[in-house]
N, CA and C atoms as an extended XYZ file, in Angstrom:
267
Properties=species:S:1:pos:R:3:atomname:S:1:resname:S:1:resid:I:1 pbc="F F F"
N        38.833      -64.738       13.520 N   MET     1
C        37.956      -64.491       12.398 CA  MET     1
C        36.779      -65.455       12.367 C   MET     1
N        36.987      -66.663       12.860 N   ALA     2
C        35.917      -67.656       12.838 CA  ALA     2
C        34.688      -67.178       13.614 C   ALA     2
N        34.896      -66.334       14.610 N   ALA     3
C        33.777      -65.835       15.409 CA  ALA     3
C        32.838      -64.964       14.580 C   ALA     3
N        33.334      -64.384       13.503 N   ASN     4
C        32.515      -63.526       12.642 CA  ASN     4
C        31.678      -64.315       11.646 C   ASN     4
N        31.919      -65.612       11.538 N   LYS     5
C        31.189      -66.409       10.553 CA  LYS     5
C        29.792      -66.754       11.041 C   LYS     5
N        28.877      -66.808       10.077 N   LYS     6
C        27.478      -67.124       10.367 CA  LYS     6
C        27.106      -68.430        9.668 C   LYS     6
N        26.328      -69.251       10.360 N   ARG     7
C        25.865      -70.517        9.799 CA  ARG     7
C        24.741      -70.236        8.802 C   ARG     7
N        24.930      -70.651        7.565 N   CYS     8
C        23.920      -70.461        6.522 CA  CYS     8
C        23.565      -71.826        5.943 C   CYS     8
N        22.274      -72.135        5.954 N   GLU     9
C        21.824      -73.404        5.389 CA  GLU     9
C        21.180      -73.162        4.035 C   GLU     9
N        21.669      -73.885        3.042 N   PHE    10
C        21.123      -73.826        1.695 CA  PHE    10
C        20.311      -75.098        1.491 C   PHE    10
N        19.129      -74.964        0.877 N   ARG    11
C        18.227      -76.105        0.689 CA  ARG    11
C        17.538      -76.029       -0.665 C   ARG    11
N        17.347      -77.189       -1.262 N   ILE    12
C        16.557      -77.269       -2.492 CA  ILE    12
C        15.837      -78.617       -2.527 C   ILE    12
N        14.556      -78.589       -2.864 N   MET    13
C        13.772      -79.814       -2.995 CA  MET    13
C        14.004      -80.375       -4.388 C   MET    13
N        14.602      -81.558       -4.431 N   ALA    14
C        14.881      -82.212       -5.714 CA  ALA    14
C        14.857      -83.730       -5.499 C   ALA    14
N        13.660      -84.292       -5.245 N   PRO    15
C        13.572      -85.713       -4.896 CA  PRO    15
C        14.053      -86.673       -5.979 C   PRO    15
N        14.031      -86.254       -7.225 N   GLU    16
C        14.454      -87.138       -8.314 CA  GLU    16
C        15.948      -87.012       -8.634 C   GLU    16
N        16.630      -86.052       -8.009 N   ALA    17
C        18.038      -85.791       -8.335 CA  ALA    17
C        18.948      -86.923       -7.860 C   ALA    17
N        20.006      -87.153       -8.630 N   ARG    18
C        21.022      -88.124       -8.249 CA  ARG    18
C        22.168      -87.450       -7.500 C   ARG    18
N        22.467      -86.184       -7.877 N   GLU    19
C        23.503      -85.434       -7.168 CA  GLU    19
C        23.210      -83.945       -7.277 C   GLU    19
N        23.540      -83.232       -6.195 N   VAL    20
C        23.325      -81.786       -6.145 CA  VAL    20
C        24.553      -81.160       -5.499 C   VAL    20
N        25.021      -80.074       -6.102 N   PHE    21
C        26.151      -79.318       -5.574 CA  PHE    21
C        25.737      -77.871       -5.361 C   PHE    21
N        26.382      -77.226       -4.415 N   LEU    22
C        26.206      -75.797       -4.166 CA  LEU    22
C        27.422      -75.090       -4.733 C   LEU    22
N        27.193      -74.087       -5.561 N   SER    23
C        28.286      -73.361       -6.195 CA  SER    23
C        28.035      -71.865       -6.072 C   SER    23
N        29.086      -71.100       -5.776 N   GLY    24
C        28.898      -69.661       -5.651 CA  GLY    24
C        30.192      -68.907       -5.434 C   GLY    24
N        30.032      -67.634       -5.153 N   THR    25
C        31.209      -66.780       -4.949 CA  THR    25
C        32.005      -67.208       -3.722 C   THR    25
N        31.378      -67.922       -2.787 N   PHE    26
C        32.054      -68.372       -1.570 CA  PHE    26
C        32.984      -69.561       -1.799 C   PHE    26
N        32.876      -70.236       -2.956 N   ASN    27
C        33.767      -71.362       -3.249 CA  ASN    27
C        34.379      -71.273       -4.651 C   ASN    27
N        34.448      -70.052       -5.180 N   GLY    28
C        35.047      -69.852       -6.504 CA  GLY    28
C        34.252      -70.491       -7.627 C   GLY    28
N        32.945      -70.625       -7.431 N   TRP    29
C        32.034      -71.246       -8.398 CA  TRP    29
C        32.461      -72.688       -8.720 C   TRP    29
N        32.998      -73.377       -7.721 N   SER    30
C        33.385      -74.778       -7.903 CA  SER    30
C        32.151      -75.632       -8.192 C   SER    30
N        32.309      -76.573       -9.112 N   GLU    31
C        31.212      -77.480       -9.458 CA  GLU    31
C        31.252      -78.765       -8.643 C   GLU    31
N        32.272      -78.925       -7.780 N   THR    32
C        32.415      -80.171       -7.030 CA  THR    32
C        32.762      -79.985       -5.546 C   THR    32
N        33.138      -78.796       -5.130 N   LEU    33
C        33.642      -78.566       -3.771 CA  LEU    33
C        32.585      -78.753       -2.686 C   LEU    33
N        31.329      -78.410       -2.961 N   ASP    34
C        30.285      -78.447       -1.939 CA  ASP    34
C        29.121      -79.363       -2.327 C   ASP    34
N        29.325      -80.695       -2.220 N   PRO    35
C        28.204      -81.598       -2.483 CA  PRO    35
C        27.146      -81.436       -1.397 C   PRO    35
N        25.897      -81.592       -1.783 N   MET    36
C        24.785      -81.478       -0.837 CA  MET    36
C        24.277      -82.878       -0.505 C   MET    36
N        23.630      -83.007        0.655 N   LYS    37
C        23.110      -84.301        1.098 CA  LYS    37
C        21.583      -84.245        1.180 C   LYS    37
N        20.908      -85.304        0.669 N   PRO    38
C        19.441      -85.318        0.713 CA  PRO    38
C        18.910      -85.942        2.006 C   PRO    38
N        17.723      -85.497        2.417 N   ASP    39
C        17.028      -86.196        3.495 CA  ASP    39
C        16.089      -87.223        2.856 C   ASP    39
N        15.304      -87.902        3.662 N   GLU    40
C        14.442      -88.972        3.160 CA  GLU    40
C        13.319      -88.486        2.248 C   GLU    40
N        13.036      -87.191        2.261 N   LYS    41
C        11.970      -86.630        1.414 CA  LYS    41
C        12.492      -85.972        0.140 C   LYS    41
N        13.823      -85.947       -0.037 N   GLY    42
C        14.394      -85.354       -1.240 CA  GLY    42
C        14.790      -83.900       -1.094 C   GLY    42
N        14.852      -83.392        0.144 N   MET    43
C        15.340      -82.029        0.393 CA  MET    43
C        16.864      -82.113        0.553 C   MET    43
N        17.564      -81.472       -0.364 N   TRP    44
C        19.024      -81.462       -0.335 CA  TRP    44
C        19.480      -80.265        0.482 C   TRP    44
N        20.489      -80.478        1.336 N   LYS    45
C        20.942      -79.420        2.248 CA  LYS    45
C        22.460      -79.328        2.286 C   LYS    45
N        22.928      -78.114        2.541 N   LYS    46
C        24.358      -77.862        2.750 CA  LYS    46
C        24.480      -76.682        3.694 C   LYS    46
N        25.300      -76.823        4.712 N   ILE    47
C        25.564      -75.729        5.642 CA  ILE    47
C        26.932      -75.144        5.327 C   ILE    47
N        26.979      -73.837        5.203 N   LYS    48
C        28.235      -73.111        4.986 CA  LYS    48
C        28.396      -72.101        6.113 C   LYS    48
N        29.610      -71.928        6.566 N   MET    49
C        29.939      -70.893        7.543 CA  MET    49
C        30.513      -69.721        6.744 C   MET    49
N        29.779      -68.605        6.726 N   LEU    50
C        30.145      -67.473        5.878 CA  LEU    50
C        30.394      -66.219        6.704 C   LEU    50
N        31.411      -65.467        6.318 N   THR    51
C        31.668      -64.177        6.943 CA  THR    51
C        30.638      -63.176        6.430 C   THR    51
N        30.414      -62.075        7.149 N   PRO    52
C        29.439      -61.085        6.688 CA  PRO    52
C        29.743      -60.602        5.270 C   PRO    52
N        28.691      -60.479        4.472 N   GLY    53
C        28.871      -60.007        3.101 CA  GLY    53
C        27.743      -60.444        2.194 C   GLY    53
N        27.966      -60.239        0.909 N   ARG    54
C        26.992      -60.577       -0.137 CA  ARG    54
C        27.573      -61.708       -0.960 C   ARG    54
N        26.781      -62.727       -1.184 N   TYR    55
C        27.224      -63.896       -1.930 CA  TYR    55
C        26.220      -64.237       -3.022 C   TYR    55
N        26.740      -64.606       -4.181 N   GLU    56
C        25.915      -65.097       -5.271 CA  GLU    56
C        26.112      -66.606       -5.356 C   GLU    56
N        25.048      -67.324       -5.722 N   TYR    57
C        25.152      -68.782       -5.770 CA  TYR    57
C        24.088      -69.390       -6.670 C   TYR    57
N        24.290      -70.670       -6.976 N   LYS    58
C        23.321      -71.489       -7.700 CA  LYS    58
C        23.482      -72.930       -7.232 C   LYS    58
N        22.485      -73.737       -7.515 N   PHE    59
C        22.572      -75.172       -7.286 CA  PHE    59
C        22.884      -75.843       -8.617 C   PHE    59
N        23.631      -76.932       -8.560 N   ILE    60
C        23.867      -77.745       -9.753 CA  ILE    60
C        23.176      -79.080       -9.503 C   ILE    60
N        22.054      -79.274      -10.158 N   VAL    61
C        21.228      -80.463       -9.974 CA  VAL    61
C        21.403      -81.369      -11.186 C   VAL    61
N        22.058      -82.498      -10.976 N   ASP    62
C        22.346      -83.440      -12.072 CA  ASP    62
C        22.930      -82.715      -13.286 C   ASP    62
N        23.863      -81.806      -13.023 N   GLY    63
C        24.566      -81.097      -14.092 CA  GLY    63
C        23.898      -79.823      -14.582 C   GLY    63
N        22.681      -79.538      -14.136 N   MET    64
C        21.971      -78.327      -14.571 CA  MET    64
C        22.067      -77.246      -13.498 C   MET    64
N        22.444      -76.030      -13.915 N   TRP    65
C        22.554      -74.899      -12.998 CA  TRP    65
C        21.163      -74.336      -12.727 C   TRP    65
N        20.778      -74.265      -11.449 N   ILE    66
C        19.421      -73.890      -11.046 CA  ILE    66
C        19.455      -72.743      -10.035 C   ILE    66
N        18.593      -71.743      -10.251 N   LEU    67
C        18.413      -70.698       -9.245 CA  LEU    67
C        17.725      -71.286       -8.016 C   LEU    67
N        17.950      -70.681       -6.869 N   ASP    68
C        17.298      -71.108       -5.635 CA  ASP    68
C        15.840      -70.665       -5.679 C   ASP    68
N        14.881      -71.600       -5.756 N   PRO    69
C        13.467      -71.204       -5.837 CA  PRO    69
C        12.959      -70.521       -4.563 C   PRO    69
N        13.668      -70.663       -3.450 N   GLN    70
C        13.266      -70.041       -2.181 CA  GLN    70
C        13.878      -68.655       -1.987 C   GLN    70
N        14.809      -68.280       -2.848 N   CYS    71
C        15.502      -66.998       -2.709 CA  CYS    71
C        14.750      -65.903       -3.454 C   CYS    71
N        14.474      -64.826       -2.767 N   GLY    72
C        13.698      -63.748       -3.364 CA  GLY    72
C        14.518      -62.776       -4.198 C   GLY    72
N        15.837      -62.889       -4.154 N   GLU    73
C        16.661      -61.928       -4.888 CA  GLU    73
C        17.580      -62.628       -5.876 C   GLU    73
N        17.541      -62.146       -7.108 N   THR    74
C        18.479      -62.624       -8.117 CA  THR    74
C        19.196      -61.421       -8.713 C   THR    74
N        20.393      -61.678       -9.214 N   VAL    75
C        21.187      -60.640       -9.862 CA  VAL    75
C        21.629      -61.158      -11.222 C   VAL    75
N        21.854      -60.250      -12.144 N   ASP    76
C        22.320      -60.638      -13.473 CA  ASP    76
C        23.726      -61.220      -13.388 C   ASP    76
N        24.016      -62.147      -14.296 N   ASN    77
C        25.384      -62.645      -14.427 CA  ASN    77
C        25.828      -62.540      -15.879 C   ASN    77
N        27.101      -62.852      -16.121 N   GLU    78
C        27.654      -62.685      -17.470 CA  GLU    78
C        27.122      -63.711      -18.462 C   GLU    78
N        26.398      -64.726      -17.979 N   HIS    79
C        25.839      -65.753      -18.864 CA  HIS    79
C        24.393      -65.451      -19.254 C   HIS    79
N        23.838      -64.375      -18.688 N   GLY    80
C        22.467      -64.003      -18.995 CA  GLY    80
C        21.420      -64.862      -18.311 C   GLY    80
N        21.820      -65.632      -17.293 N   THR    81
C        20.890      -66.529      -16.623 CA  THR    81
C        20.550      -66.099      -15.200 C   THR    81
N        21.347      -65.246      -14.600 N   GLY    82
C        21.089      -64.775      -13.252 CA  GLY    82
C        21.654      -65.697      -12.181 C   GLY    82
N        21.866      -65.136      -11.000 N   ASN    83
C        22.328      -65.867       -9.826 CA  ASN    83
C        21.429      -65.520       -8.654 C   ASN    83
N        21.268      -66.452       -7.745 N   SER    84
C        20.608      -66.161       -6.484 CA  SER    84
C        21.580      -65.384       -5.612 C   SER    84
N        21.052      -64.570       -4.706 N   CYS    85
C        21.913      -63.692       -3.913 CA  CYS    85
C        21.494      -63.768       -2.439 C   CYS    85
N        22.490      -63.889       -1.559 N   ILE    86
C        22.238      -63.935       -0.118 CA  ILE    86
C        23.157      -62.939        0.566 C   ILE    86
N        22.651      -62.329        1.630 N   TYR    87
C        23.438      -61.392        2.442 CA  TYR    87
C        23.556      -61.977        3.843 C   TYR    87
N        24.765      -61.924        4.408 N   THR    88
C        24.951      -62.330        5.802 CA  THR    88
C        25.418      -61.117        6.589 C   THR    88
N        25.004      -61.053        7.832 N   ALA    89
C        25.364      -59.908        8.670 CA  ALA    89
C        26.434      -60.277        9.676 C   ALA    89
C-alpha cells in the first residue's frame, strides 16, 4: 500500500508564528499530531505521504485555525468557516 502514497508538501508563510500545526481529515483533525517546521524566512512546512483521494485541512497558527492561502479550493464545514481541500492521484 505504501507504493500508492504520494508525497504532499503543505506550506504557509507565518514568520511571526511561534508554532504551526497541520490538521485535517488525514489525521483525524488532530491539533497536535502534525507540527510544522519553519525555515529561516518563516515558511512553515510539513510533508505528508497520502494515498489517492480528497482531503480537507487547515493550519493552526498560534492556536488560530487558518485556511491555506495558496489553496484555490475551499469547502464548507460544520463550523461555517470552510476548509482547504486537496486531491491526490
